Every structure is written in C-alpha cells, then in structure tokens.
PDB file of the backbone (N, CA, C, O) and the ligand in Angstrom, with CONECT records:
HET     ZN  A 101       1
ATOM      1  N   MET A   1       0.840  -1.192   0.000  1.00  0.00           N
ATOM      2  CA  MET A   1       0.000   0.000   0.000  1.00  0.00           C
ATOM      3  C   MET A   1       0.879   1.247   0.000  1.00  0.00           C
ATOM      4  O   MET A   1       1.595   1.501   0.969  1.00  0.00           O
ATOM      5  N   GLY A   2       0.831   2.012  -1.060  1.00  0.00           N
ATOM      6  CA  GLY A   2       1.557   3.273  -1.103  1.00  0.00           C
ATOM      7  C   GLY A   2       3.029   3.144  -1.406  1.00  0.00           C
ATOM      8  O   GLY A   2       3.697   4.134  -1.702  1.00  0.00           O
ATOM      9  N   ARG A   3       3.527   1.955  -1.337  1.00  0.00           N
ATOM     10  CA  ARG A   3       4.940   1.762  -1.605  1.00  0.00           C
ATOM     11  C   ARG A   3       5.149   1.498  -3.091  1.00  0.00           C
ATOM     12  O   ARG A   3       4.525   0.618  -3.684  1.00  0.00           O
ATOM     13  N   LYS A   4       6.032   2.279  -3.662  1.00  0.00           N
ATOM     14  CA  LYS A   4       6.255   2.101  -5.095  1.00  0.00           C
ATOM     15  C   LYS A   4       7.330   1.053  -5.333  1.00  0.00           C
ATOM     16  O   LYS A   4       8.331   0.961  -4.622  1.00  0.00           O
ATOM     17  N   ARG A   5       7.073   0.285  -6.352  1.00  0.00           N
ATOM     18  CA  ARG A   5       8.071  -0.714  -6.704  1.00  0.00           C
ATOM     19  C   ARG A   5       9.194  -0.053  -7.477  1.00  0.00           C
ATOM     20  O   ARG A   5       9.015   0.983  -8.118  1.00  0.00           O
ATOM     21  N   GLN A   6      10.327  -0.665  -7.400  1.00  0.00           N
ATOM     22  CA  GLN A   6      11.474  -0.180  -8.145  1.00  0.00           C
ATOM     23  C   GLN A   6      11.173  -0.276  -9.631  1.00  0.00           C
ATOM     24  O   GLN A   6      10.670  -1.284 -10.127  1.00  0.00           O
ATOM     25  N   LYS A   7      11.496   0.802 -10.318  1.00  0.00           N
ATOM     26  CA  LYS A   7      11.212   0.809 -11.751  1.00  0.00           C
ATOM     27  C   LYS A   7      12.090  -0.195 -12.471  1.00  0.00           C
ATOM     28  O   LYS A   7      13.307  -0.253 -12.292  1.00  0.00           O
ATOM     29  N   GLU A   8      11.433  -0.962 -13.273  1.00  0.00           N
ATOM     30  CA  GLU A   8      12.157  -2.017 -13.961  1.00  0.00           C
ATOM     31  C   GLU A   8      11.531  -2.218 -15.339  1.00  0.00           C
ATOM     32  O   GLU A   8      10.345  -2.523 -15.464  1.00  0.00           O
ATOM     33  N   VAL A   9      12.343  -2.043 -16.350  1.00  0.00           N
ATOM     34  CA  VAL A   9      11.818  -2.196 -17.700  1.00  0.00           C
ATOM     35  C   VAL A   9      12.246  -3.549 -18.244  1.00  0.00           C
ATOM     36  O   VAL A   9      13.429  -3.846 -18.415  1.00  0.00           O
ATOM     37  N   LYS A  10      11.237  -4.342 -18.502  1.00  0.00           N
ATOM     38  CA  LYS A  10      11.533  -5.656 -19.062  1.00  0.00           C
ATOM     39  C   LYS A  10      11.099  -5.694 -20.518  1.00  0.00           C
ATOM     40  O   LYS A  10       9.940  -5.443 -20.848  1.00  0.00           O
ATOM     41  N   ILE A  11      12.027  -6.005 -21.354  1.00  0.00           N
ATOM     42  CA  ILE A  11      11.711  -6.042 -22.786  1.00  0.00           C
ATOM     43  C   ILE A  11      11.117  -7.394 -23.157  1.00  0.00           C
ATOM     44  O   ILE A  11      10.170  -7.491 -23.938  1.00  0.00           O
ATOM     45  N   ILE A  12      11.692  -8.413 -22.582  1.00  0.00           N
ATOM     46  CA  ILE A  12      11.225  -9.747 -22.928  1.00  0.00           C
ATOM     47  C   ILE A  12      10.014 -10.103 -22.075  1.00  0.00           C
ATOM     48  O   ILE A  12      10.069 -10.090 -20.846  1.00  0.00           O
ATOM     49  N   ARG A  13       8.938 -10.416 -22.749  1.00  0.00           N
ATOM     50  CA  ARG A  13       7.729 -10.837 -22.033  1.00  0.00           C
ATOM     51  C   ARG A  13       7.250 -12.150 -22.632  1.00  0.00           C
ATOM     52  O   ARG A  13       6.385 -12.183 -23.508  1.00  0.00           O
ATOM     53  N   LYS A  14       7.818 -13.196 -22.149  1.00  0.00           N
ATOM     54  CA  LYS A  14       7.473 -14.502 -22.702  1.00  0.00           C
ATOM     55  C   LYS A  14       6.193 -15.047 -22.103  1.00  0.00           C
ATOM     56  O   LYS A  14       5.367 -15.659 -22.780  1.00  0.00           O
ATOM     57  N   ARG A  15       6.061 -14.806 -20.832  1.00  0.00           N
ATOM     58  CA  ARG A  15       4.934 -15.414 -20.133  1.00  0.00           C
ATOM     59  C   ARG A  15       3.816 -14.420 -19.890  1.00  0.00           C
ATOM     60  O   ARG A  15       4.044 -13.216 -19.773  1.00  0.00           O
ATOM     61  N   LEU A  16       2.629 -14.937 -19.818  1.00  0.00           N
ATOM     62  CA  LEU A  16       1.494 -14.120 -19.417  1.00  0.00           C
ATOM     63  C   LEU A  16       1.604 -13.885 -17.913  1.00  0.00           C
ATOM     64  O   LEU A  16       2.219 -14.681 -17.204  1.00  0.00           O
ATOM     65  N   PRO A  17       1.023 -12.819 -17.436  1.00  0.00           N
ATOM     66  CA  PRO A  17       1.060 -12.631 -15.985  1.00  0.00           C
ATOM     67  C   PRO A  17       0.353 -13.781 -15.279  1.00  0.00           C
ATOM     68  O   PRO A  17      -0.757 -14.170 -15.641  1.00  0.00           O
ATOM     69  N   SER A  18       1.009 -14.301 -14.286  1.00  0.00           N
ATOM     70  CA  SER A  18       0.429 -15.452 -13.587  1.00  0.00           C
ATOM     71  C   SER A  18      -0.403 -15.026 -12.386  1.00  0.00           C
ATOM     72  O   SER A  18      -1.091 -15.835 -11.764  1.00  0.00           O
ATOM     73  N   HIS A  19      -0.324 -13.753 -12.082  1.00  0.00           N
ATOM     74  CA  HIS A  19      -1.090 -13.277 -10.941  1.00  0.00           C
ATOM     75  C   HIS A  19      -1.966 -12.091 -11.317  1.00  0.00           C
ATOM     76  O   HIS A  19      -1.594 -11.241 -12.125  1.00  0.00           O
ATOM     77  N   TYR A  20      -3.107 -12.068 -10.719  1.00  0.00           N
ATOM     78  CA  TYR A  20      -4.103 -11.060 -11.053  1.00  0.00           C
ATOM     79  C   TYR A  20      -4.553 -10.334  -9.794  1.00  0.00           C
ATOM     80  O   TYR A  20      -4.323 -10.773  -8.668  1.00  0.00           O
ATOM     81  N   LEU A  21      -5.202  -9.205 -10.038  1.00  0.00           N
ATOM     82  CA  LEU A  21      -5.653  -8.372  -8.929  1.00  0.00           C
ATOM     83  C   LEU A  21      -6.796  -9.047  -8.177  1.00  0.00           C
ATOM     84  O   LEU A  21      -7.769  -9.515  -8.768  1.00  0.00           O
ATOM     85  N   CYS A  22      -6.648  -9.080  -6.879  1.00  0.00           N
ATOM     86  CA  CYS A  22      -7.661  -9.726  -6.049  1.00  0.00           C
ATOM     87  C   CYS A  22      -8.799  -8.744  -5.762  1.00  0.00           C
ATOM     88  O   CYS A  22      -8.551  -7.630  -5.299  1.00  0.00           O
ATOM     89  N   PRO A  23     -10.046  -9.146  -6.034  1.00  0.00           N
ATOM     90  CA  PRO A  23     -11.177  -8.247  -5.761  1.00  0.00           C
ATOM     91  C   PRO A  23     -11.460  -8.090  -4.270  1.00  0.00           C
ATOM     92  O   PRO A  23     -12.196  -7.192  -3.861  1.00  0.00           O
ATOM     93  N   ASN A  24     -10.880  -8.957  -3.475  1.00  0.00           N
ATOM     94  CA  ASN A  24     -11.123  -8.905  -2.036  1.00  0.00           C
ATOM     95  C   ASN A  24     -10.099  -8.031  -1.313  1.00  0.00           C
ATOM     96  O   ASN A  24     -10.467  -7.117  -0.574  1.00  0.00           O
ATOM     97  N   CYS A  25      -8.816  -8.315  -1.529  1.00  0.00           N
ATOM     98  CA  CYS A  25      -7.782  -7.583  -0.794  1.00  0.00           C
ATOM     99  C   CYS A  25      -7.054  -6.559  -1.654  1.00  0.00           C
ATOM    100  O   CYS A  25      -6.270  -5.765  -1.134  1.00  0.00           O
ATOM    101  N   GLY A  26      -7.301  -6.565  -2.964  1.00  0.00           N
ATOM    102  CA  GLY A  26      -6.724  -5.546  -3.830  1.00  0.00           C
ATOM    103  C   GLY A  26      -5.262  -5.750  -4.169  1.00  0.00           C
ATOM    104  O   GLY A  26      -4.620  -4.853  -4.715  1.00  0.00           O
ATOM    105  N   LYS A  27      -4.729  -6.921  -3.851  1.00  0.00           N
ATOM    106  CA  LYS A  27      -3.328  -7.187  -4.159  1.00  0.00           C
ATOM    107  C   LYS A  27      -3.215  -8.022  -5.428  1.00  0.00           C
ATOM    108  O   LYS A  27      -4.161  -8.687  -5.850  1.00  0.00           O
ATOM    109  N   ASN A  28      -2.049  -7.966  -6.009  1.00  0.00           N
ATOM    110  CA  ASN A  28      -1.826  -8.691  -7.251  1.00  0.00           C
ATOM    111  C   ASN A  28      -1.351 -10.111  -6.946  1.00  0.00           C
ATOM    112  O   ASN A  28      -0.258 -10.521  -7.336  1.00  0.00           O
ATOM    113  N   THR A  29      -2.188 -10.831  -6.251  1.00  0.00           N
ATOM    114  CA  THR A  29      -1.742 -12.112  -5.711  1.00  0.00           C
ATOM    115  C   THR A  29      -2.674 -13.268  -6.054  1.00  0.00           C
ATOM    116  O   THR A  29      -2.605 -14.333  -5.441  1.00  0.00           O
ATOM    117  N   VAL A  30      -3.540 -13.053  -7.032  1.00  0.00           N
ATOM    118  CA  VAL A  30      -4.478 -14.109  -7.400  1.00  0.00           C
ATOM    119  C   VAL A  30      -3.846 -15.016  -8.458  1.00  0.00           C
ATOM    120  O   VAL A  30      -3.456 -14.566  -9.536  1.00  0.00           O
ATOM    121  N   GLY A  31      -3.760 -16.265  -8.130  1.00  0.00           N
ATOM    122  CA  GLY A  31      -3.221 -17.245  -9.063  1.00  0.00           C
ATOM    123  C   GLY A  31      -4.340 -18.016  -9.744  1.00  0.00           C
ATOM    124  O   GLY A  31      -5.330 -18.391  -9.116  1.00  0.00           O
ATOM    125  N   ILE A  32      -4.164 -18.244 -11.038  1.00  0.00           N
ATOM    126  CA  ILE A  32      -5.166 -18.981 -11.819  1.00  0.00           C
ATOM    127  C   ILE A  32      -4.545 -20.302 -12.240  1.00  0.00           C
ATOM    128  O   ILE A  32      -3.485 -20.326 -12.864  1.00  0.00           O
ATOM    129  N   ILE A  33      -5.189 -21.374 -11.905  1.00  0.00           N
ATOM    130  CA  ILE A  33      -4.717 -22.687 -12.336  1.00  0.00           C
ATOM    131  C   ILE A  33      -5.814 -23.326 -13.170  1.00  0.00           C
ATOM    132  O   ILE A  33      -6.925 -23.559 -12.694  1.00  0.00           O
ATOM    133  N   LEU A  34      -5.485 -23.601 -14.408  1.00  0.00           N
ATOM    134  CA  LEU A  34      -6.475 -24.220 -15.287  1.00  0.00           C
ATOM    135  C   LEU A  34      -6.204 -25.711 -15.389  1.00  0.00           C
ATOM    136  O   LEU A  34      -5.115 -26.144 -15.767  1.00  0.00           O
ATOM    137  N   HIS A  35      -7.213 -26.476 -15.044  1.00  0.00           N
ATOM    138  CA  HIS A  35      -7.134 -27.934 -15.214  1.00  0.00           C
ATOM    139  C   HIS A  35      -7.988 -28.279 -16.424  1.00  0.00           C
ATOM    140  O   HIS A  35      -9.141 -28.696 -16.306  1.00  0.00           O
ATOM    141  N   LYS A  36      -7.387 -28.092 -17.584  1.00  0.00           N
ATOM    142  CA  LYS A  36      -8.169 -28.256 -18.815  1.00  0.00           C
ATOM    143  C   LYS A  36      -8.569 -29.707 -19.055  1.00  0.00           C
ATOM    144  O   LYS A  36      -9.622 -29.980 -19.630  1.00  0.00           O
ATOM    145  N   ASP A  37      -7.742 -30.617 -18.621  1.00  0.00           N
ATOM    146  CA  ASP A  37      -8.081 -32.034 -18.792  1.00  0.00           C
ATOM    147  C   ASP A  37      -9.366 -32.375 -18.053  1.00  0.00           C
ATOM    148  O   ASP A  37     -10.214 -33.120 -18.544  1.00  0.00           O
ATOM    149  N   GLU A  38      -9.482 -31.810 -16.866  1.00  0.00           N
ATOM    150  CA  GLU A  38     -10.655 -32.098 -16.054  1.00  0.00           C
ATOM    151  C   GLU A  38     -11.753 -31.054 -16.230  1.00  0.00           C
ATOM    152  O   GLU A  38     -12.872 -31.212 -15.741  1.00  0.00           O
ATOM    153  N   GLY A  39     -11.399 -29.973 -16.947  1.00  0.00           N
ATOM    154  CA  GLY A  39     -12.405 -28.978 -17.297  1.00  0.00           C
ATOM    155  C   GLY A  39     -12.812 -28.043 -16.179  1.00  0.00           C
ATOM    156  O   GLY A  39     -13.973 -27.644 -16.093  1.00  0.00           O
ATOM    157  N   PHE A  40     -11.874 -27.691 -15.327  1.00  0.00           N
ATOM    158  CA  PHE A  40     -12.218 -26.680 -14.327  1.00  0.00           C
ATOM    159  C   PHE A  40     -11.019 -25.789 -14.016  1.00  0.00           C
ATOM    160  O   PHE A  40      -9.868 -26.119 -14.298  1.00  0.00           O
ATOM    161  N   ALA A  41     -11.344 -24.656 -13.429  1.00  0.00           N
ATOM    162  CA  ALA A  41     -10.321 -23.694 -13.058  1.00  0.00           C
ATOM    163  C   ALA A  41     -10.307 -23.526 -11.552  1.00  0.00           C
ATOM    164  O   ALA A  41     -11.348 -23.567 -10.896  1.00  0.00           O
ATOM    165  N   ARG A  42      -9.119 -23.337 -11.017  1.00  0.00           N
ATOM    166  CA  ARG A  42      -8.983 -23.062  -9.588  1.00  0.00           C
ATOM    167  C   ARG A  42      -8.332 -21.695  -9.438  1.00  0.00           C
ATOM    168  O   ARG A  42      -7.333 -21.378 -10.084  1.00  0.00           O
ATOM    169  N   ILE A  43      -8.917 -20.922  -8.587  1.00  0.00           N
ATOM    170  CA  ILE A  43      -8.453 -19.565  -8.348  1.00  0.00           C
ATOM    171  C   ILE A  43      -8.126 -19.455  -6.862  1.00  0.00           C
ATOM    172  O   ILE A  43      -8.914 -19.868  -6.011  1.00  0.00           O
ATOM    173  N   ILE A  44      -6.980 -18.906  -6.568  1.00  0.00           N
ATOM    174  CA  ILE A  44      -6.662 -18.683  -5.151  1.00  0.00           C
ATOM    175  C   ILE A  44      -5.805 -17.438  -4.990  1.00  0.00           C
ATOM    176  O   ILE A  44      -4.882 -17.183  -5.764  1.00  0.00           O
ATOM    177  N   CYS A  45      -6.138 -16.674  -3.962  1.00  0.00           N
ATOM    178  CA  CYS A  45      -5.344 -15.495  -3.636  1.00  0.00           C
ATOM    179  C   CYS A  45      -4.392 -15.875  -2.507  1.00  0.00           C
ATOM    180  O   CYS A  45      -4.806 -16.346  -1.448  1.00  0.00           O
ATOM    181  N   SER A  46      -3.113 -15.657  -2.763  1.00  0.00           N
ATOM    182  CA  SER A  46      -2.127 -16.055  -1.764  1.00  0.00           C
ATOM    183  C   SER A  46      -2.044 -15.056  -0.610  1.00  0.00           C
ATOM    184  O   SER A  46      -1.399 -15.335   0.401  1.00  0.00           O
ATOM    185  N   ALA A  47      -2.676 -13.918  -0.745  1.00  0.00           N
ATOM    186  CA  ALA A  47      -2.634 -12.920   0.329  1.00  0.00           C
ATOM    187  C   ALA A  47      -3.782 -13.108   1.324  1.00  0.00           C
ATOM    188  O   ALA A  47      -3.564 -13.131   2.536  1.00  0.00           O
ATOM    189  N   CYS A  48      -5.006 -13.243   0.803  1.00  0.00           N
ATOM    190  CA  CYS A  48      -6.148 -13.318   1.711  1.00  0.00           C
ATOM    191  C   CYS A  48      -6.835 -14.682   1.689  1.00  0.00           C
ATOM    192  O   CYS A  48      -7.814 -14.904   2.401  1.00  0.00           O
ATOM    193  N   ALA A  49      -6.306 -15.603   0.857  1.00  0.00           N
ATOM    194  CA  ALA A  49      -6.834 -16.973   0.781  1.00  0.00           C
ATOM    195  C   ALA A  49      -8.237 -17.051   0.199  1.00  0.00           C
ATOM    196  O   ALA A  49      -8.931 -18.052   0.373  1.00  0.00           O
ATOM    197  N   LEU A  50      -8.646 -16.013  -0.481  1.00  0.00           N
ATOM    198  CA  LEU A  50      -9.905 -16.079  -1.227  1.00  0.00           C
ATOM    199  C   LEU A  50      -9.740 -17.109  -2.343  1.00  0.00           C
ATOM    200  O   LEU A  50      -8.757 -17.079  -3.084  1.00  0.00           O
ATOM    201  N   LYS A  51     -10.681 -17.997  -2.454  1.00  0.00           N
ATOM    202  CA  LYS A  51     -10.533 -18.993  -3.507  1.00  0.00           C
ATOM    203  C   LYS A  51     -11.861 -19.386  -4.121  1.00  0.00           C
ATOM    204  O   LYS A  51     -12.932 -19.180  -3.551  1.00  0.00           O
ATOM    205  N   ASP A  52     -11.746 -19.957  -5.301  1.00  0.00           N
ATOM    206  CA  ASP A  52     -12.932 -20.350  -6.039  1.00  0.00           C
ATOM    207  C   ASP A  52     -12.550 -21.479  -6.992  1.00  0.00           C
ATOM    208  O   ASP A  52     -11.380 -21.696  -7.307  1.00  0.00           O
ATOM    209  N   GLN A  53     -13.559 -22.170  -7.427  1.00  0.00           N
ATOM    210  CA  GLN A  53     -13.361 -23.270  -8.352  1.00  0.00           C
ATOM    211  C   GLN A  53     -14.630 -23.416  -9.175  1.00  0.00           C
ATOM    212  O   GLN A  53     -15.736 -23.449  -8.636  1.00  0.00           O
ATOM    213  N   PHE A  54     -14.457 -23.501 -10.470  1.00  0.00           N
ATOM    214  CA  PHE A  54     -15.644 -23.611 -11.324  1.00  0.00           C
ATOM    215  C   PHE A  54     -15.270 -24.281 -12.636  1.00  0.00           C
ATOM    216  O   PHE A  54     -14.105 -24.267 -13.033  1.00  0.00           O
ATOM    217  N   PRO A  55     -16.246 -24.864 -13.305  1.00  0.00           N
ATOM    218  CA  PRO A  55     -15.962 -25.507 -14.590  1.00  0.00           C
ATOM    219  C   PRO A  55     -15.693 -24.494 -15.689  1.00  0.00           C
ATOM    220  O   PRO A  55     -16.324 -23.438 -15.742  1.00  0.00           O
ATOM    221  N   VAL A  56     -14.766 -24.818 -16.551  1.00  0.00           N
ATOM    222  CA  VAL A  56     -14.456 -23.954 -17.698  1.00  0.00           C
ATOM    223  C   VAL A  56     -14.386 -24.803 -18.970  1.00  0.00           C
ATOM    224  O   VAL A  56     -14.227 -26.023 -18.937  1.00  0.00           O
ATOM    225  N   LYS A  57     -14.513 -24.097 -20.079  1.00  0.00           N
ATOM    226  CA  LYS A  57     -14.368 -24.770 -21.365  1.00  0.00           C
ATOM    227  C   LYS A  57     -12.888 -24.977 -21.672  1.00  0.00           C
ATOM    228  O   LYS A  57     -12.008 -24.372 -21.061  1.00  0.00           O
ATOM    229  N   GLU A  58     -12.658 -25.831 -22.615  1.00  0.00           N
ATOM    230  CA  GLU A  58     -11.269 -26.141 -22.979  1.00  0.00           C
ATOM    231  C   GLU A  58     -10.548 -24.931 -23.547  1.00  0.00           C
ATOM    232  O   GLU A  58      -9.331 -24.800 -23.424  1.00  0.00           O
ATOM    233  N   SER A  59     -11.326 -24.042 -24.177  1.00  0.00           N
ATOM    234  CA  SER A  59     -10.729 -22.868 -24.827  1.00  0.00           C
ATOM    235  C   SER A  59     -10.503 -21.708 -23.868  1.00  0.00           C
ATOM    236  O   SER A  59     -10.004 -20.657 -24.270  1.00  0.00           O
ATOM    237  N   THR A  60     -10.865 -21.892 -22.611  1.00  0.00           N
ATOM    238  CA  THR A  60     -10.753 -20.800 -21.650  1.00  0.00           C
ATOM    239  C   THR A  60      -9.298 -20.475 -21.331  1.00  0.00           C
ATOM    240  O   THR A  60      -8.491 -21.358 -21.040  1.00  0.00           O
ATOM    241  N   ASP A  61      -8.986 -19.181 -21.394  1.00  0.00           N
ATOM    242  CA  ASP A  61      -7.662 -18.707 -21.007  1.00  0.00           C
ATOM    243  C   ASP A  61      -7.696 -18.292 -19.537  1.00  0.00           C
ATOM    244  O   ASP A  61      -8.764 -18.052 -18.972  1.00  0.00           O
ATOM    245  N   PRO A  62      -6.521 -18.212 -18.931  1.00  0.00           N
ATOM    246  CA  PRO A  62      -6.485 -17.778 -17.522  1.00  0.00           C
ATOM    247  C   PRO A  62      -7.203 -16.453 -17.286  1.00  0.00           C
ATOM    248  O   PRO A  62      -7.874 -16.266 -16.272  1.00  0.00           O
ATOM    249  N   VAL A  63      -7.050 -15.544 -18.236  1.00  0.00           N
ATOM    250  CA  VAL A  63      -7.692 -14.237 -18.062  1.00  0.00           C
ATOM    251  C   VAL A  63      -9.213 -14.357 -18.128  1.00  0.00           C
ATOM    252  O   VAL A  63      -9.930 -13.611 -17.460  1.00  0.00           O
ATOM    253  N   ASP A  64      -9.697 -15.291 -18.929  1.00  0.00           N
ATOM    254  CA  ASP A  64     -11.141 -15.535 -18.990  1.00  0.00           C
ATOM    255  C   ASP A  64     -11.631 -16.099 -17.658  1.00  0.00           C
ATOM    256  O   ASP A  64     -12.674 -15.698 -17.142  1.00  0.00           O
ATOM    257  N   ALA A  65     -10.864 -17.028 -17.118  1.00  0.00           N
ATOM    258  CA  ALA A  65     -11.210 -17.614 -15.830  1.00  0.00           C
ATOM    259  C   ALA A  65     -11.213 -16.544 -14.745  1.00  0.00           C
ATOM    260  O   ALA A  65     -12.047 -16.561 -13.840  1.00  0.00           O
ATOM    261  N   TYR A  66     -10.283 -15.628 -14.850  1.00  0.00           N
ATOM    262  CA  TYR A  66     -10.206 -14.534 -13.888  1.00  0.00           C
ATOM    263  C   TYR A  66     -11.463 -13.660 -13.970  1.00  0.00           C
ATOM    264  O   TYR A  66     -12.014 -13.250 -12.948  1.00  0.00           O
ATOM    265  N   CYS A  67     -11.904 -13.385 -15.192  1.00  0.00           N
ATOM    266  CA  CYS A  67     -13.115 -12.581 -15.379  1.00  0.00           C
ATOM    267  C   CYS A  67     -14.332 -13.265 -14.761  1.00  0.00           C
ATOM    268  O   CYS A  67     -15.160 -12.616 -14.121  1.00  0.00           O
ATOM    269  N   ILE A  68     -14.433 -14.574 -14.956  1.00  0.00           N
ATOM    270  CA  ILE A  68     -15.540 -15.331 -14.374  1.00  0.00           C
ATOM    271  C   ILE A  68     -15.480 -15.237 -12.851  1.00  0.00           C
ATOM    272  O   ILE A  68     -16.488 -15.029 -12.175  1.00  0.00           O
ATOM    273  N   PHE A  69     -14.282 -15.396 -12.348  1.00  0.00           N
ATOM    274  CA  PHE A  69     -14.050 -15.332 -10.900  1.00  0.00           C
ATOM    275  C   PHE A  69     -14.498 -13.986 -10.332  1.00  0.00           C
ATOM    276  O   PHE A  69     -15.202 -13.934  -9.324  1.00  0.00           O
ATOM    277  N   VAL A  70     -14.088 -12.909 -10.979  1.00  0.00           N
ATOM    278  CA  VAL A  70     -14.447 -11.564 -10.503  1.00  0.00           C
ATOM    279  C   VAL A  70     -15.953 -11.353 -10.599  1.00  0.00           C
ATOM    280  O   VAL A  70     -16.571 -10.798  -9.690  1.00  0.00           O
ATOM    281  N   ASP A  71     -16.539 -11.804 -11.714  1.00  0.00           N
ATOM    282  CA  ASP A  71     -17.987 -11.678 -11.881  1.00  0.00           C
ATOM    283  C   ASP A  71     -18.718 -12.404 -10.765  1.00  0.00           C
ATOM    284  O   ASP A  71     -19.690 -11.896 -10.204  1.00  0.00           O
ATOM    285  N   GLN A  72     -18.240 -13.589 -10.455  1.00  0.00           N
ATOM    286  CA  GLN A  72     -18.880 -14.384  -9.409  1.00  0.00           C
ATOM    287  C   GLN A  72     -18.682 -13.729  -8.046  1.00  0.00           C
ATOM    288  O   GLN A  72     -19.578 -13.734  -7.202  1.00  0.00           O
ATOM    289  N   TYR A  73     -17.518 -13.177  -7.852  1.00  0.00           N
ATOM    290  CA  TYR A  73     -17.228 -12.528  -6.570  1.00  0.00           C
ATOM    291  C   TYR A  73     -18.184 -11.365  -6.334  1.00  0.00           C
ATOM    292  O   TYR A  73     -18.801 -11.257  -5.274  1.00  0.00           O
ATOM    293  N   TYR A  74     -18.297 -10.503  -7.332  1.00  0.00           N
ATOM    294  CA  TYR A  74     -19.189  -9.356  -7.184  1.00  0.00           C
ATOM    295  C   TYR A  74     -20.641  -9.779  -7.263  1.00  0.00           C
ATOM    296  O   TYR A  74     -21.531  -9.116  -6.730  1.00  0.00           O
ATOM    297  N   GLY A  75     -20.863 -10.909  -7.946  1.00  0.00           N
ATOM    298  CA  GLY A  75     -22.233 -11.440  -8.026  1.00  0.00           C
ATOM    299  C   GLY A  75     -22.772 -11.802  -6.656  1.00  0.00           C
ATOM    300  O   GLY A  75     -23.915 -11.479  -6.331  1.00  0.00           O
ATOM    301  N   VAL A  76     -21.961 -12.466  -5.855  1.00  0.00           N
ATOM    302  CA  VAL A  76     -22.429 -12.870  -4.527  1.00  0.00           C
ATOM    303  C   VAL A  76     -22.457 -11.694  -3.558  1.00  0.00           C
ATOM    304  O   VAL A  76     -23.185 -11.706  -2.565  1.00  0.00           O
ATOM    305  N   GLU A  77     -21.649 -10.676  -3.863  1.00  0.00           N
ATOM    306  CA  GLU A  77     -21.615  -9.504  -2.991  1.00  0.00           C
ATOM    307  C   GLU A  77     -22.831  -8.611  -3.215  1.00  0.00           C
ATOM    308  O   GLU A  77     -23.213  -7.823  -2.350  1.00  0.00           O
ATOM    309  N   GLU A  78     -23.422  -8.754  -4.383  1.00  0.00           N
ATOM    310  CA  GLU A  78     -24.539  -7.892  -4.729  1.00  0.00           C
ATOM    311  C   GLU A  78     -25.732  -8.160  -3.811  1.00  0.00           C
ATOM    312  O   GLU A  78     -26.134  -9.314  -3.661  1.00  0.00           O
ATOM    313  N   PRO A  79     -26.295  -7.150  -3.208  1.00  0.00           N
ATOM    314  CA  PRO A  79     -27.436  -7.379  -2.321  1.00  0.00           C
ATOM    315  C   PRO A  79     -28.656  -7.858  -3.103  1.00  0.00           C
ATOM    316  O   PRO A  79     -28.959  -7.361  -4.188  1.00  0.00           O
ATOM    317  N   VAL A  80     -29.328  -8.813  -2.536  1.00  0.00           N
ATOM    318  CA  VAL A  80     -30.521  -9.363  -3.182  1.00  0.00           C
ATOM    319  C   VAL A  80     -31.723  -8.503  -2.816  1.00  0.00           C
ATOM    320  O   VAL A  80     -32.026  -8.276  -1.644  1.00  0.00           O
ATOM    321  N   THR A  81     -32.382  -8.043  -3.841  1.00  0.00           N
ATOM    322  CA  THR A  81     -33.545  -7.180  -3.574  1.00  0.00           C
ATOM    323  C   THR A  81     -34.846  -7.883  -3.975  1.00  0.00           C
ATOM    324  O   THR A  81     -35.927  -7.313  -3.825  1.00  0.00           O
TER     325      THR A  81
HETATM  326 ZN    ZN A 101      -6.856 -11.459  -1.855  1.00  0.00          ZN2+
END
C-alpha cells in the first residue's frame, strides 16, 4: 500500500502474468490454475486466501477464468432485492 516498486523495464515478455488483482484484498496475488483435462479452473489469492473453483471450457484462457471469478465474486456480494 503506497509503496512504489522499483522501476524495472523488461523487454522480454514470454509469459502471461500469472497473478491477477484480487477483488477482495486488492493485491496482485491471485493465481489462476487451469485444469483443462478435467475442465475446471482453480483460483486462489495467496494474500487473503480467497478462492474459487468452477468448470471452464477447454478454450478458456487464464484471463477468462479470472473474469468469471471476478464476476462471481461481485455477483455474490450484490445485495438481493
Ligand atoms: Zn486477496
């Protein structure tokens, strides 16, 4: 919080980011694990231990799984009227 990271310019970007912003604690500590063989995704935040698991299609990318996760997170937070 408030602490700036050391500036670092990386030219080579081989990998996709493996961690995403957590909707619960706001840290970049959400890991996405896709089990495509079994057809589900596991999401876990290493900072606050928020986690989720849901079925995904074979074509789902980690970022897609992350979007589903965030949608579900805010979905349950939404007050029922
Ligand atoms: Zn978190």
